[in-house]
C-alpha positions as CSV (number, residue, x, y, z in Angstrom):
1,X,-0.4,24.9,24.1
2,X,3.3,23.5,23.4
3,X,3.4,21.9,26.7
4,X,-0.2,20.2,26.9
5,X,0.8,18.8,23.1
6,X,4.2,17.7,24.5
7,X,2.6,16.1,27.6
8,X,0.3,14.4,25.7
9,X,2.9,12.8,23.6
10,X,4.9,12.4,26.4
11,X,1.7,10.0,27.9
12,X,1.0,8.5,24.6
13,X,4.7,7.1,25.0
14,X,4.9,6.3,28.1
15,X,2.0,3.8,27.5
16,X,2.0,0.7,26.0
17,X,0.2,0.7,22.6
18,X,-2.8,-0.5,21.6
19,X,-2.8,-3.6,19.5
20,X,-5.1,-4.7,16.8
21,X,-4.3,-7.2,14.1
22,X,-2.6,-5.9,11.2
23,X,-4.3,-6.6,7.7
24,X,-4.2,-4.4,4.4
25,X,-7.1,-2.7,5.8
26,X,-5.3,-1.6,8.8
27,X,-2.0,-0.7,6.5
28,X,-4.3,1.5,4.8
29,X,-6.0,3.3,7.4
30,X,-2.5,4.3,8.9
31,X,-2.1,5.7,5.1
32,X,-4.7,7.6,4.9
33,X,-4.0,9.3,8.6
34,X,-0.4,9.7,7.4
35,X,-1.3,11.4,4.2
36,X,-3.7,13.4,6.2
37,X,-1.0,14.8,8.5
38,X,1.5,15.4,5.7
39,X,-1.5,17.9,3.7
40,X,-3.5,19.0,7.0
41,X,-1.4,18.7,9.9
42,X,0.5,22.4,10.7
43,X,2.6,20.9,12.9
44,X,3.4,18.1,10.8
45,X,3.5,20.5,7.3
46,X,6.0,23.4,9.3
47,X,8.4,20.0,10.2
48,X,8.7,18.8,6.7
49,X,8.8,21.9,5.3
50,X,11.9,23.0,7.5
51,X,13.4,19.8,6.8
52,X,13.5,20.2,2.7
53,X,14.9,23.4,3.3
54,X,17.9,21.6,5.5
55,X,17.9,18.7,2.6
56,X,15.6,16.3,4.3
57,X,12.7,15.6,1.9
58,X,9.7,14.1,4.0
59,X,6.8,12.8,2.5
60,X,5.0,9.9,1.3
61,X,7.9,7.7,0.2
62,X,9.9,8.7,3.7
63,X,7.0,7.8,5.8
64,X,5.9,3.6,5.7
65,X,3.2,1.9,7.2
66,X,4.2,-1.7,8.1
67,X,3.1,-4.1,10.7
68,X,5.4,-4.3,14.3
69,X,6.0,-6.6,16.6
70,X,6.5,-5.8,19.9
71,X,6.0,-2.6,22.1
72,X,6.3,-0.1,19.5
73,X,4.5,2.7,17.6
74,X,7.0,3.6,15.4
75,X,10.9,4.7,14.6
76,X,13.6,5.9,12.6
77,X,15.5,3.4,10.0
78,X,18.6,2.8,9.4
79,X,17.5,4.0,5.3
80,X,16.5,7.2,7.0
81,X,12.8,6.8,6.5
82,X,10.0,6.7,9.2
83,X,8.3,4.0,10.5
84,X,4.7,3.6,11.5
85,X,3.4,0.8,12.7
86,X,-0.1,0.5,11.5
87,X,-1.3,-2.4,14.1
88,X,-0.5,0.0,17.1
89,X,-1.5,3.1,15.6
90,X,-5.3,3.6,16.8
91,X,-5.8,7.0,17.2
92,X,-5.4,9.2,15.0
93,X,-3.6,11.4,17.4
94,X,-0.9,8.9,17.2
95,X,-0.1,9.4,14.1
96,X,0.3,13.0,14.4
97,X,2.4,12.2,17.3
98,X,4.8,10.4,15.5
99,X,4.9,12.2,12.7
100,X,5.8,15.1,14.4
101,X,3.0,17.2,16.1
102,X,-0.1,15.8,18.8
103,X,-3.9,17.0,18.1
104,X,-6.5,16.6,20.1
105,X,-8.9,14.2,18.1
106,X,-9.7,11.0,19.6
107,X,-9.7,7.5,18.4
108,X,-10.6,7.5,14.3
109,X,-11.7,4.8,12.4
């Protein structure tokens, strides 16, 4: 299972992101998916719990959704927050991959 998830994540990171126009709805969708991953995805919950044990709190305040330019899905910012590029995360699986796991879910609007 882990190898399949890792391969799925590698496949997604090697392909160019699908971009869509970025507006308030796009950012709200990204935030809903982020919140869902934090609350329901067992891998994200596992990583968040262990990061918290190490003194690094992970939650809504440390994972930001915003519009991005270029072929990026997100990344770690200088201030320690995780950036999710709302206009490039068109599938729920990409949000999970960027927050710490990959699921077998397909595109979700």
